[in-house]
C-alpha positions as CSV (number, residue, x, y, z in Angstrom):
1,M,125.7,127.3,89.3
2,T,122.5,126.8,91.4
3,L,120.2,124.3,89.8
4,S,116.4,124.4,89.9
5,P,113.6,123.0,87.8
6,D,113.8,126.1,85.7
7,T,117.5,125.9,85.0
8,I,118.3,122.2,85.1
9,F,118.2,121.9,81.3
10,D,118.6,125.5,80.2
11,R,121.2,126.5,77.6
12,D,124.0,127.5,79.9
13,T,123.5,124.5,82.2
14,L,123.7,122.1,79.3
15,W,126.7,123.8,77.8
16,Q,128.6,123.7,81.1
17,S,127.7,120.0,81.5
18,W,129.2,119.3,78.1
19,L,132.3,121.2,79.1
20,D,132.5,119.0,82.2
21,V,132.4,115.9,80.1
22,E,135.1,117.2,77.7
23,A,137.4,118.0,80.7
24,A,136.8,114.5,82.2
25,L,137.5,112.9,78.9
26,A,140.8,114.8,78.7
27,R,141.8,113.7,82.2
28,A,141.0,110.0,81.5
29,Q,142.9,110.1,78.2
30,A,145.9,111.7,80.0
31,D,145.8,108.9,82.6
32,L,146.2,106.4,79.8
33,G,148.8,108.3,77.9
34,I,146.5,109.0,75.0
35,I,147.1,112.7,75.3
36,P,149.7,114.6,77.3
37,A,149.0,115.3,81.0
38,W,149.7,119.0,80.5
39,A,147.1,119.2,77.8
40,A,144.5,117.6,80.1
41,E,145.3,120.2,82.8
42,E,144.9,123.1,80.3
43,I,141.7,121.7,78.9
44,T,140.2,121.3,82.4
45,A,141.2,124.8,83.3
46,A,139.6,126.2,80.1
47,A,136.4,124.2,80.4
48,D,134.4,127.0,82.0
49,L,131.5,128.7,80.2
50,D,132.5,132.0,81.6
51,K,135.9,131.7,79.9
52,L,134.5,130.7,76.6
53,G,132.0,133.5,76.3
54,R,128.3,132.8,76.1
55,E,127.4,135.1,73.3
56,E,130.2,134.1,71.1
57,L,129.3,130.5,71.6
58,A,125.7,131.2,70.9
59,A,126.5,133.0,67.7
60,D,128.8,130.1,66.5
61,V,126.1,127.5,67.3
62,K,123.6,129.5,65.3
63,R,125.9,129.4,62.4
64,T,127.1,125.8,62.5
65,M,123.8,124.3,63.9
66,A,126.3,121.8,65.6
67,P,126.5,122.8,69.3
68,I,129.3,120.4,70.2
69,L,131.4,121.4,67.2
70,S,131.0,125.0,68.2
71,L,131.7,124.3,71.9
72,T,134.8,122.3,71.2
73,R,136.1,124.9,68.7
74,L,135.9,127.6,71.4
75,L,137.2,125.3,74.1
76,G,140.2,124.5,71.9
77,R,140.8,128.2,71.4
78,A,140.6,128.9,75.1
79,A,142.9,126.0,75.9
80,G,145.7,127.3,73.7
81,K,148.2,124.7,72.5
82,A,146.2,122.0,74.4
83,G,143.3,122.7,72.1
84,D,144.8,120.2,69.6
85,Y,143.7,117.5,72.0
86,V,140.1,118.6,72.7
87,H,137.3,116.1,72.0
88,W,139.9,113.5,71.0
89,G,138.1,110.5,69.4
90,A,134.6,111.5,70.7
91,T,131.4,112.2,68.9
92,T,128.6,114.7,69.5
93,Q,126.1,112.4,71.0
94,N,128.6,110.9,73.5
95,V,129.1,114.4,75.0
96,M,125.5,115.6,74.8
97,Q,124.0,112.5,76.3
98,T,126.6,112.1,79.0
99,G,126.3,115.8,80.0
100,R,122.5,115.5,80.3
101,L,123.0,112.3,82.4
102,L,125.1,114.3,84.9
103,L,122.3,116.8,85.2
104,L,119.7,114.1,85.5
105,R,121.7,112.7,88.5
106,E,121.6,116.1,90.2
107,A,117.9,116.5,89.5
108,N,117.2,113.0,90.8
109,R,118.9,113.9,94.1
110,E,116.6,116.9,94.5
111,I,113.5,114.9,93.6
112,R,114.4,112.2,96.2
113,A,115.1,114.8,98.9
114,H,111.6,116.3,98.4
115,L,110.1,112.9,98.4
116,G,112.0,112.2,101.6
117,R,110.3,115.2,103.2
118,A,106.9,114.0,102.1
119,V,107.5,110.5,103.5
120,A,108.8,112.0,106.8
121,R,105.5,113.9,107.1
122,M,103.5,110.8,106.3
123,G,105.3,108.9,109.0
124,A,104.7,111.6,111.6
125,L,101.0,111.6,110.7
126,A,100.7,107.8,110.8
127,Q,102.3,107.8,114.3
128,E,100.2,110.7,115.6
129,H,96.9,109.3,114.2
130,A,97.6,105.6,114.5
131,G,94.5,105.3,116.7
132,T,92.3,108.1,115.3
133,P,89.1,106.3,114.0
134,M,87.6,107.2,110.7
135,A,85.4,105.6,108.1
136,G,87.1,103.3,105.6
137,R,85.7,103.6,102.1
138,T,85.4,101.2,99.2
139,N,83.7,102.3,95.9
140,R,83.5,105.7,97.6
141,Q,81.0,104.4,100.2
142,H,81.5,103.7,103.9
143,A,82.9,100.2,104.3
144,L,84.5,99.4,107.8
145,P,86.1,101.6,110.5
146,I,89.8,102.2,110.1
147,T,92.2,104.8,111.6
148,F,93.6,107.8,109.8
149,G,97.1,106.4,110.5
150,F,96.1,103.2,108.7
151,K,95.1,105.1,105.6
152,I,98.4,106.9,105.6
153,A,100.2,103.5,106.1
154,G,98.9,102.5,102.7
155,W,100.4,105.7,101.2
156,I,103.8,105.0,102.9
157,E,104.0,101.4,101.6
158,E,103.1,102.5,98.1
159,M,105.8,105.2,98.3
160,E,108.2,102.5,99.3
161,R,107.4,100.5,96.2
162,A,107.7,103.7,94.1
163,E,111.1,104.4,95.6
164,A,112.3,100.9,94.9
165,R,111.3,101.1,91.3
166,L,112.7,104.5,90.8
167,S,116.0,103.5,92.5
168,D,116.4,100.5,90.2
169,A,115.7,102.5,87.1
170,T,118.1,105.2,88.2
171,T,120.9,102.7,88.8
172,R,120.5,101.4,85.3
173,M,120.3,104.8,83.8
174,L,123.4,106.2,85.4
175,A,125.7,104.4,82.9
176,L,128.2,106.1,80.7
177,P,127.0,106.2,77.1
178,F,130.4,107.0,75.6
179,G,131.6,104.7,72.9
180,G,132.7,106.8,70.0
181,A,130.8,107.0,66.8
182,V,128.9,103.7,67.0
183,G,129.7,102.4,70.5
184,A,132.7,100.2,69.8
185,M,135.4,102.8,70.7
186,H,137.0,102.7,67.3
187,A,139.1,105.8,67.6
188,F,140.9,104.7,70.7
189,R,142.5,101.5,69.3
190,S,143.1,99.0,72.0
191,Q,142.5,101.4,74.8
192,G,138.8,101.9,74.3
193,R,137.6,99.8,77.1
194,A,140.2,101.1,79.5
195,L,139.2,104.7,78.6
196,N,135.6,104.0,79.1
197,R,136.4,102.5,82.5
198,R,138.5,105.6,83.5
199,L,135.9,108.1,82.3
200,A,133.0,106.3,84.0
201,S,135.0,106.3,87.2
202,D,135.8,110.0,86.9
203,L,132.2,110.9,86.3
204,G,130.8,108.5,89.0
205,L,128.9,106.4,86.4
206,R,128.8,102.7,85.8
207,E,130.1,101.1,82.6
208,L,128.1,99.7,79.7
209,L,129.3,96.7,77.7
210,V,128.0,98.4,74.6
211,P,128.3,102.1,75.3
212,G,126.4,103.1,72.2
213,R,124.0,105.8,71.1
214,S,120.9,103.7,71.0
215,A,120.5,102.7,74.6
216,N,117.5,105.0,75.0
217,D,115.6,102.4,77.0
218,L,117.6,103.3,80.0
219,F,116.3,106.9,79.9
220,A,112.8,105.7,78.8
221,E,112.6,103.4,81.9
222,Y,113.5,106.3,84.2
223,V,110.8,108.5,82.8
224,V,108.2,105.7,83.0
225,Q,109.1,105.2,86.7
226,L,108.7,109.0,87.2
227,A,105.3,108.6,85.7
228,M,104.6,105.7,88.0
229,L,105.7,107.9,90.9
230,A,103.3,110.5,89.6
231,M,100.5,107.9,89.6
232,T,101.1,107.4,93.3
233,V,101.4,111.1,94.1
234,E,98.1,111.7,92.2
235,R,96.3,108.9,94.0
236,V,97.3,110.3,97.4
237,T,96.7,113.9,96.7
238,S,93.4,113.2,94.9
239,E,92.2,111.3,98.0
240,V,93.3,114.2,100.2
241,Y,91.4,116.6,97.8
242,T,88.3,114.6,98.2
243,L,88.6,114.5,102.0
244,M,88.8,118.3,102.0
245,T,85.3,118.7,100.5
246,D,82.8,120.5,102.8
247,E,80.6,117.4,102.9
248,I,83.5,115.3,104.3
249,G,85.9,117.9,105.9
250,E,88.2,115.3,107.4
251,V,91.4,117.2,106.4
252,S,92.3,120.7,105.4
253,E,95.3,122.7,104.3
254,Q,97.1,125.1,106.6
255,L,97.1,128.3,104.6
256,D,99.2,131.4,105.4
257,K,97.5,134.5,106.8
258,G,96.1,136.6,104.0
259,T,95.5,133.8,101.6
260,V,92.3,134.5,99.6
261,G,90.1,131.5,98.7
262,S,87.9,133.1,96.0
263,S,87.8,136.5,94.3
264,T,83.9,136.5,94.2
265,M,82.9,134.3,97.2
266,P,84.5,135.6,100.4
267,Q,83.4,132.7,102.5
268,K,85.3,130.2,100.3
269,I,88.7,128.7,101.3
270,N,89.8,126.9,98.2
271,P,92.6,124.4,98.4
272,K,95.8,125.8,97.0
273,Y,98.6,123.3,97.4
274,V,96.9,120.0,96.8
275,V,95.5,121.1,93.4
276,R,98.9,122.0,92.2
277,S,100.3,118.6,93.2
278,I,97.5,116.8,91.4
279,S,98.0,118.9,88.2
280,L,101.7,118.4,88.1
281,A,101.3,114.6,88.7
282,A,98.7,114.3,85.9
283,E,101.0,116.1,83.5
284,L,104.0,114.0,84.4
285,R,102.0,110.7,84.2
286,S,101.0,111.6,80.6
287,L,104.7,111.4,79.5
288,A,104.9,107.6,79.9
289,A,103.8,107.0,76.4
290,P,106.1,109.5,74.7
291,A,109.0,108.1,76.8
292,L,108.4,104.6,75.4
293,E,108.5,106.1,71.8
294,T,112.1,107.2,72.5
295,G,113.3,103.6,72.8
296,R,112.5,102.8,69.2
297,S,115.8,104.0,67.9
298,S,117.3,102.4,64.8
299,H,120.7,100.6,64.3
300,E,123.7,102.2,66.1
301,G,122.4,105.8,66.3
302,D,119.2,107.7,65.5
303,S,118.9,111.5,65.7
304,V,115.1,111.3,65.5
305,A,114.9,109.2,68.7
306,N,117.5,111.3,70.4
307,H,115.7,114.6,69.6
308,L,112.5,113.1,71.0
309,L,114.3,111.8,74.1
310,S,115.8,115.2,74.9
311,A,112.3,116.8,74.5
312,V,110.7,114.2,76.9
313,L,113.5,114.5,79.5
314,D,113.3,118.3,79.3
315,R,109.6,118.1,80.3
316,A,109.6,115.1,82.6
317,V,112.5,115.8,84.9
318,P,111.6,119.5,85.8
319,L,108.0,118.3,86.2
320,A,109.0,115.6,88.6
321,W,111.1,118.0,90.6
322,R,108.2,120.5,90.9
323,M,105.8,117.7,91.7
324,A,107.9,116.2,94.5
325,E,108.4,119.7,96.0
326,S,104.7,120.4,95.8
327,F,103.8,117.0,97.2
328,A,106.0,117.6,100.2
329,E,104.6,121.0,100.9
330,T,101.0,119.7,100.5
331,L,101.6,117.0,103.1
332,E,103.4,119.4,105.5
333,R,100.4,121.7,105.4
334,L,97.9,118.8,105.8
335,T,95.8,119.2,108.9
336,P,93.6,116.3,110.0
337,N,90.2,116.9,111.6
338,P,89.6,114.0,114.0
339,G,86.3,115.6,115.1
340,R,84.8,115.4,111.6
341,M,86.2,111.9,111.2
342,A,84.3,110.8,114.2
343,E,81.1,112.6,113.0
344,N,81.3,110.9,109.6
345,L,82.0,107.6,111.2
346,A,78.9,107.9,113.4
347,R,76.6,108.8,110.5
348,S,75.5,105.2,109.9
349,K,74.6,104.9,113.6
350,G,76.5,101.7,113.8
351,A,75.7,100.1,110.5
352,I,79.4,100.5,109.5
353,T,80.2,97.8,112.1
354,A,77.5,95.4,111.0
355,E,80.3,93.0,110.0
356,N,81.4,92.9,113.6
357,L,77.9,92.1,114.8
358,M,77.7,89.4,112.2
359,M,81.0,87.8,113.2
360,S,80.0,88.0,116.9
361,L,76.8,86.2,116.1
362,A,78.4,83.7,113.7
363,P,79.8,81.3,116.4
364,L,76.3,81.0,117.9
365,V,74.2,80.5,114.7
366,G,76.8,79.9,111.9
367,R,78.3,82.5,109.6
368,A,75.8,82.3,106.7
369,E,72.8,82.5,109.1
370,A,74.4,85.4,111.0
371,H,74.8,87.3,107.7
372,D,71.2,86.7,106.7
373,I,69.9,87.8,110.2
374,V,71.8,91.1,110.2
375,H,71.1,91.8,106.6
376,H,67.4,91.1,107.1
377,V,67.1,93.4,110.2
378,L,68.9,96.2,108.4
379,E,66.7,95.8,105.3
380,T,63.4,95.7,107.2
381,G,63.9,97.8,110.3
382,G,67.1,99.7,110.0
383,V,70.1,100.2,112.3
384,S,68.0,100.9,115.4
385,D,66.5,97.4,115.2
386,L,69.9,95.7,115.5
387,S,69.8,96.3,119.3
388,T,66.2,95.0,119.7
389,A,65.6,92.4,117.0
390,D,64.6,89.0,118.6
391,E,66.8,87.1,116.1
392,I,69.8,88.9,117.7
393,T,68.8,89.4,121.3
394,A,68.1,85.7,121.6
395,H,71.8,85.1,121.3
396,M,73.5,88.3,122.5
397,S,73.1,90.6,125.5
398,P,72.5,94.4,125.1
399,S,76.1,95.2,126.2
400,E,77.5,92.7,123.7
401,I,75.4,94.2,120.9
402,A,76.4,97.7,121.9
403,A,80.1,96.7,121.9
404,A,79.8,95.0,118.5
405,L,78.3,98.2,117.0
406,D,80.9,100.6,118.4
407,P,83.1,101.7,115.5
408,A,86.0,102.8,117.8
409,L,86.2,99.1,118.9
410,Y,86.3,97.7,115.4
411,T,89.3,99.0,113.6
412,G,91.1,95.7,113.2
413,D,94.9,95.9,113.1
414,S,94.7,99.6,111.9
415,E,96.7,101.0,114.8
416,I,99.4,98.3,114.8
417,I,99.8,98.7,111.0
418,A,100.0,102.5,111.3
419,R,102.7,102.4,113.9
420,E,104.7,99.9,111.9
421,A,104.3,102.1,108.8
422,A,105.5,105.1,110.8
423,R,108.7,103.2,111.5
424,L,109.0,102.2,107.9
425,A,108.7,105.8,106.9
426,I,111.7,106.8,109.0
427,G,114.0,104.4,107.1
428,L,112.4,105.3,103.7
429,S,112.8,109.0,104.3
430,A,116.5,108.5,105.2
431,R,117.1,106.5,102.0
432,L,115.4,109.2,99.9
433,G,117.6,111.9,101.5
434,G,114.8,113.8,103.3
């Protein structure tokens, strides 16, 4: 079965995941002698949705309103004599939550792979434009010159933090929530812990000391970290969206031939990919609060919390998958415009490097005095007076002043940082699976 954001939690996918858990349970129990080995083989062979019959199962679920009861009833029938050993000692939530967890793991791999693509593109851009000057902005105003590669370096490092948080949450979440009716493995007598260990190993999950039905915090944390990831994606793409405006024009999207910008204004080329990324990220980010509500389950099991958890996961995980895919495509289509970066950087006619002039003057007159001199000249005469003001020319030559006011010569460690971030992106992309 091919999984996608549209099918990851659909009816058939979920049902098959539950059958996979029932088969794994039978195998683990056979290993421990709880049920006969031949029964486990028959149950595993029968645990296929195609063999059970989708419509028959759907009709039974509609009648019982107990999906696992209906599923195990039909599985038992399909397994013949081995059907007597189906769902041995398990409870509904054990199977439903474990099956969903297996699907979460598959979706997480896809999310990470798309993020890996995005980071790889960031790394390539950081390397290519490590020395491309542009205006750095604080409070949405020109601040100091940087390079475009330096800007992307910040994105890369933030993505590294997002990956670390998401990886930690994923490791904690991928734990087997299979402990029988209340989590203490009552029905398995003295073999409960051994069974949990075998089943976790079969499914590639870690063990929980208390494999109960109220450990929703593990899932809530994962969704919160997806929301944190969305925050980072939204920050990056919103900045890209701003840089695409006609007034700035420092980046654009590479659109396919025939793409229409506007139905009424033929001259317009509206962004297509970045806006989708922003929208998906904003929607995903909004699910952090509902995710936290799911952890407020009561005692050893709470259907209200579990229903809410399923609803949140059903929205958050496909959203994260689509967002990661859209984010990667947005960055892969991102086209920098170094010419416009240079034009915008030159708009202040050198005022953007006033700090450099101040720091060049500081060793000669003191830092505070240098600040006051440069500020006074800018306030009273403007940028053009920086090259002629007596307070400055008395201490610096014209060539020294010109060099101090050249934005391309005052980008700090931007290029060094950009190249280091490009190397960081290579390793990060590999870890993500891109």
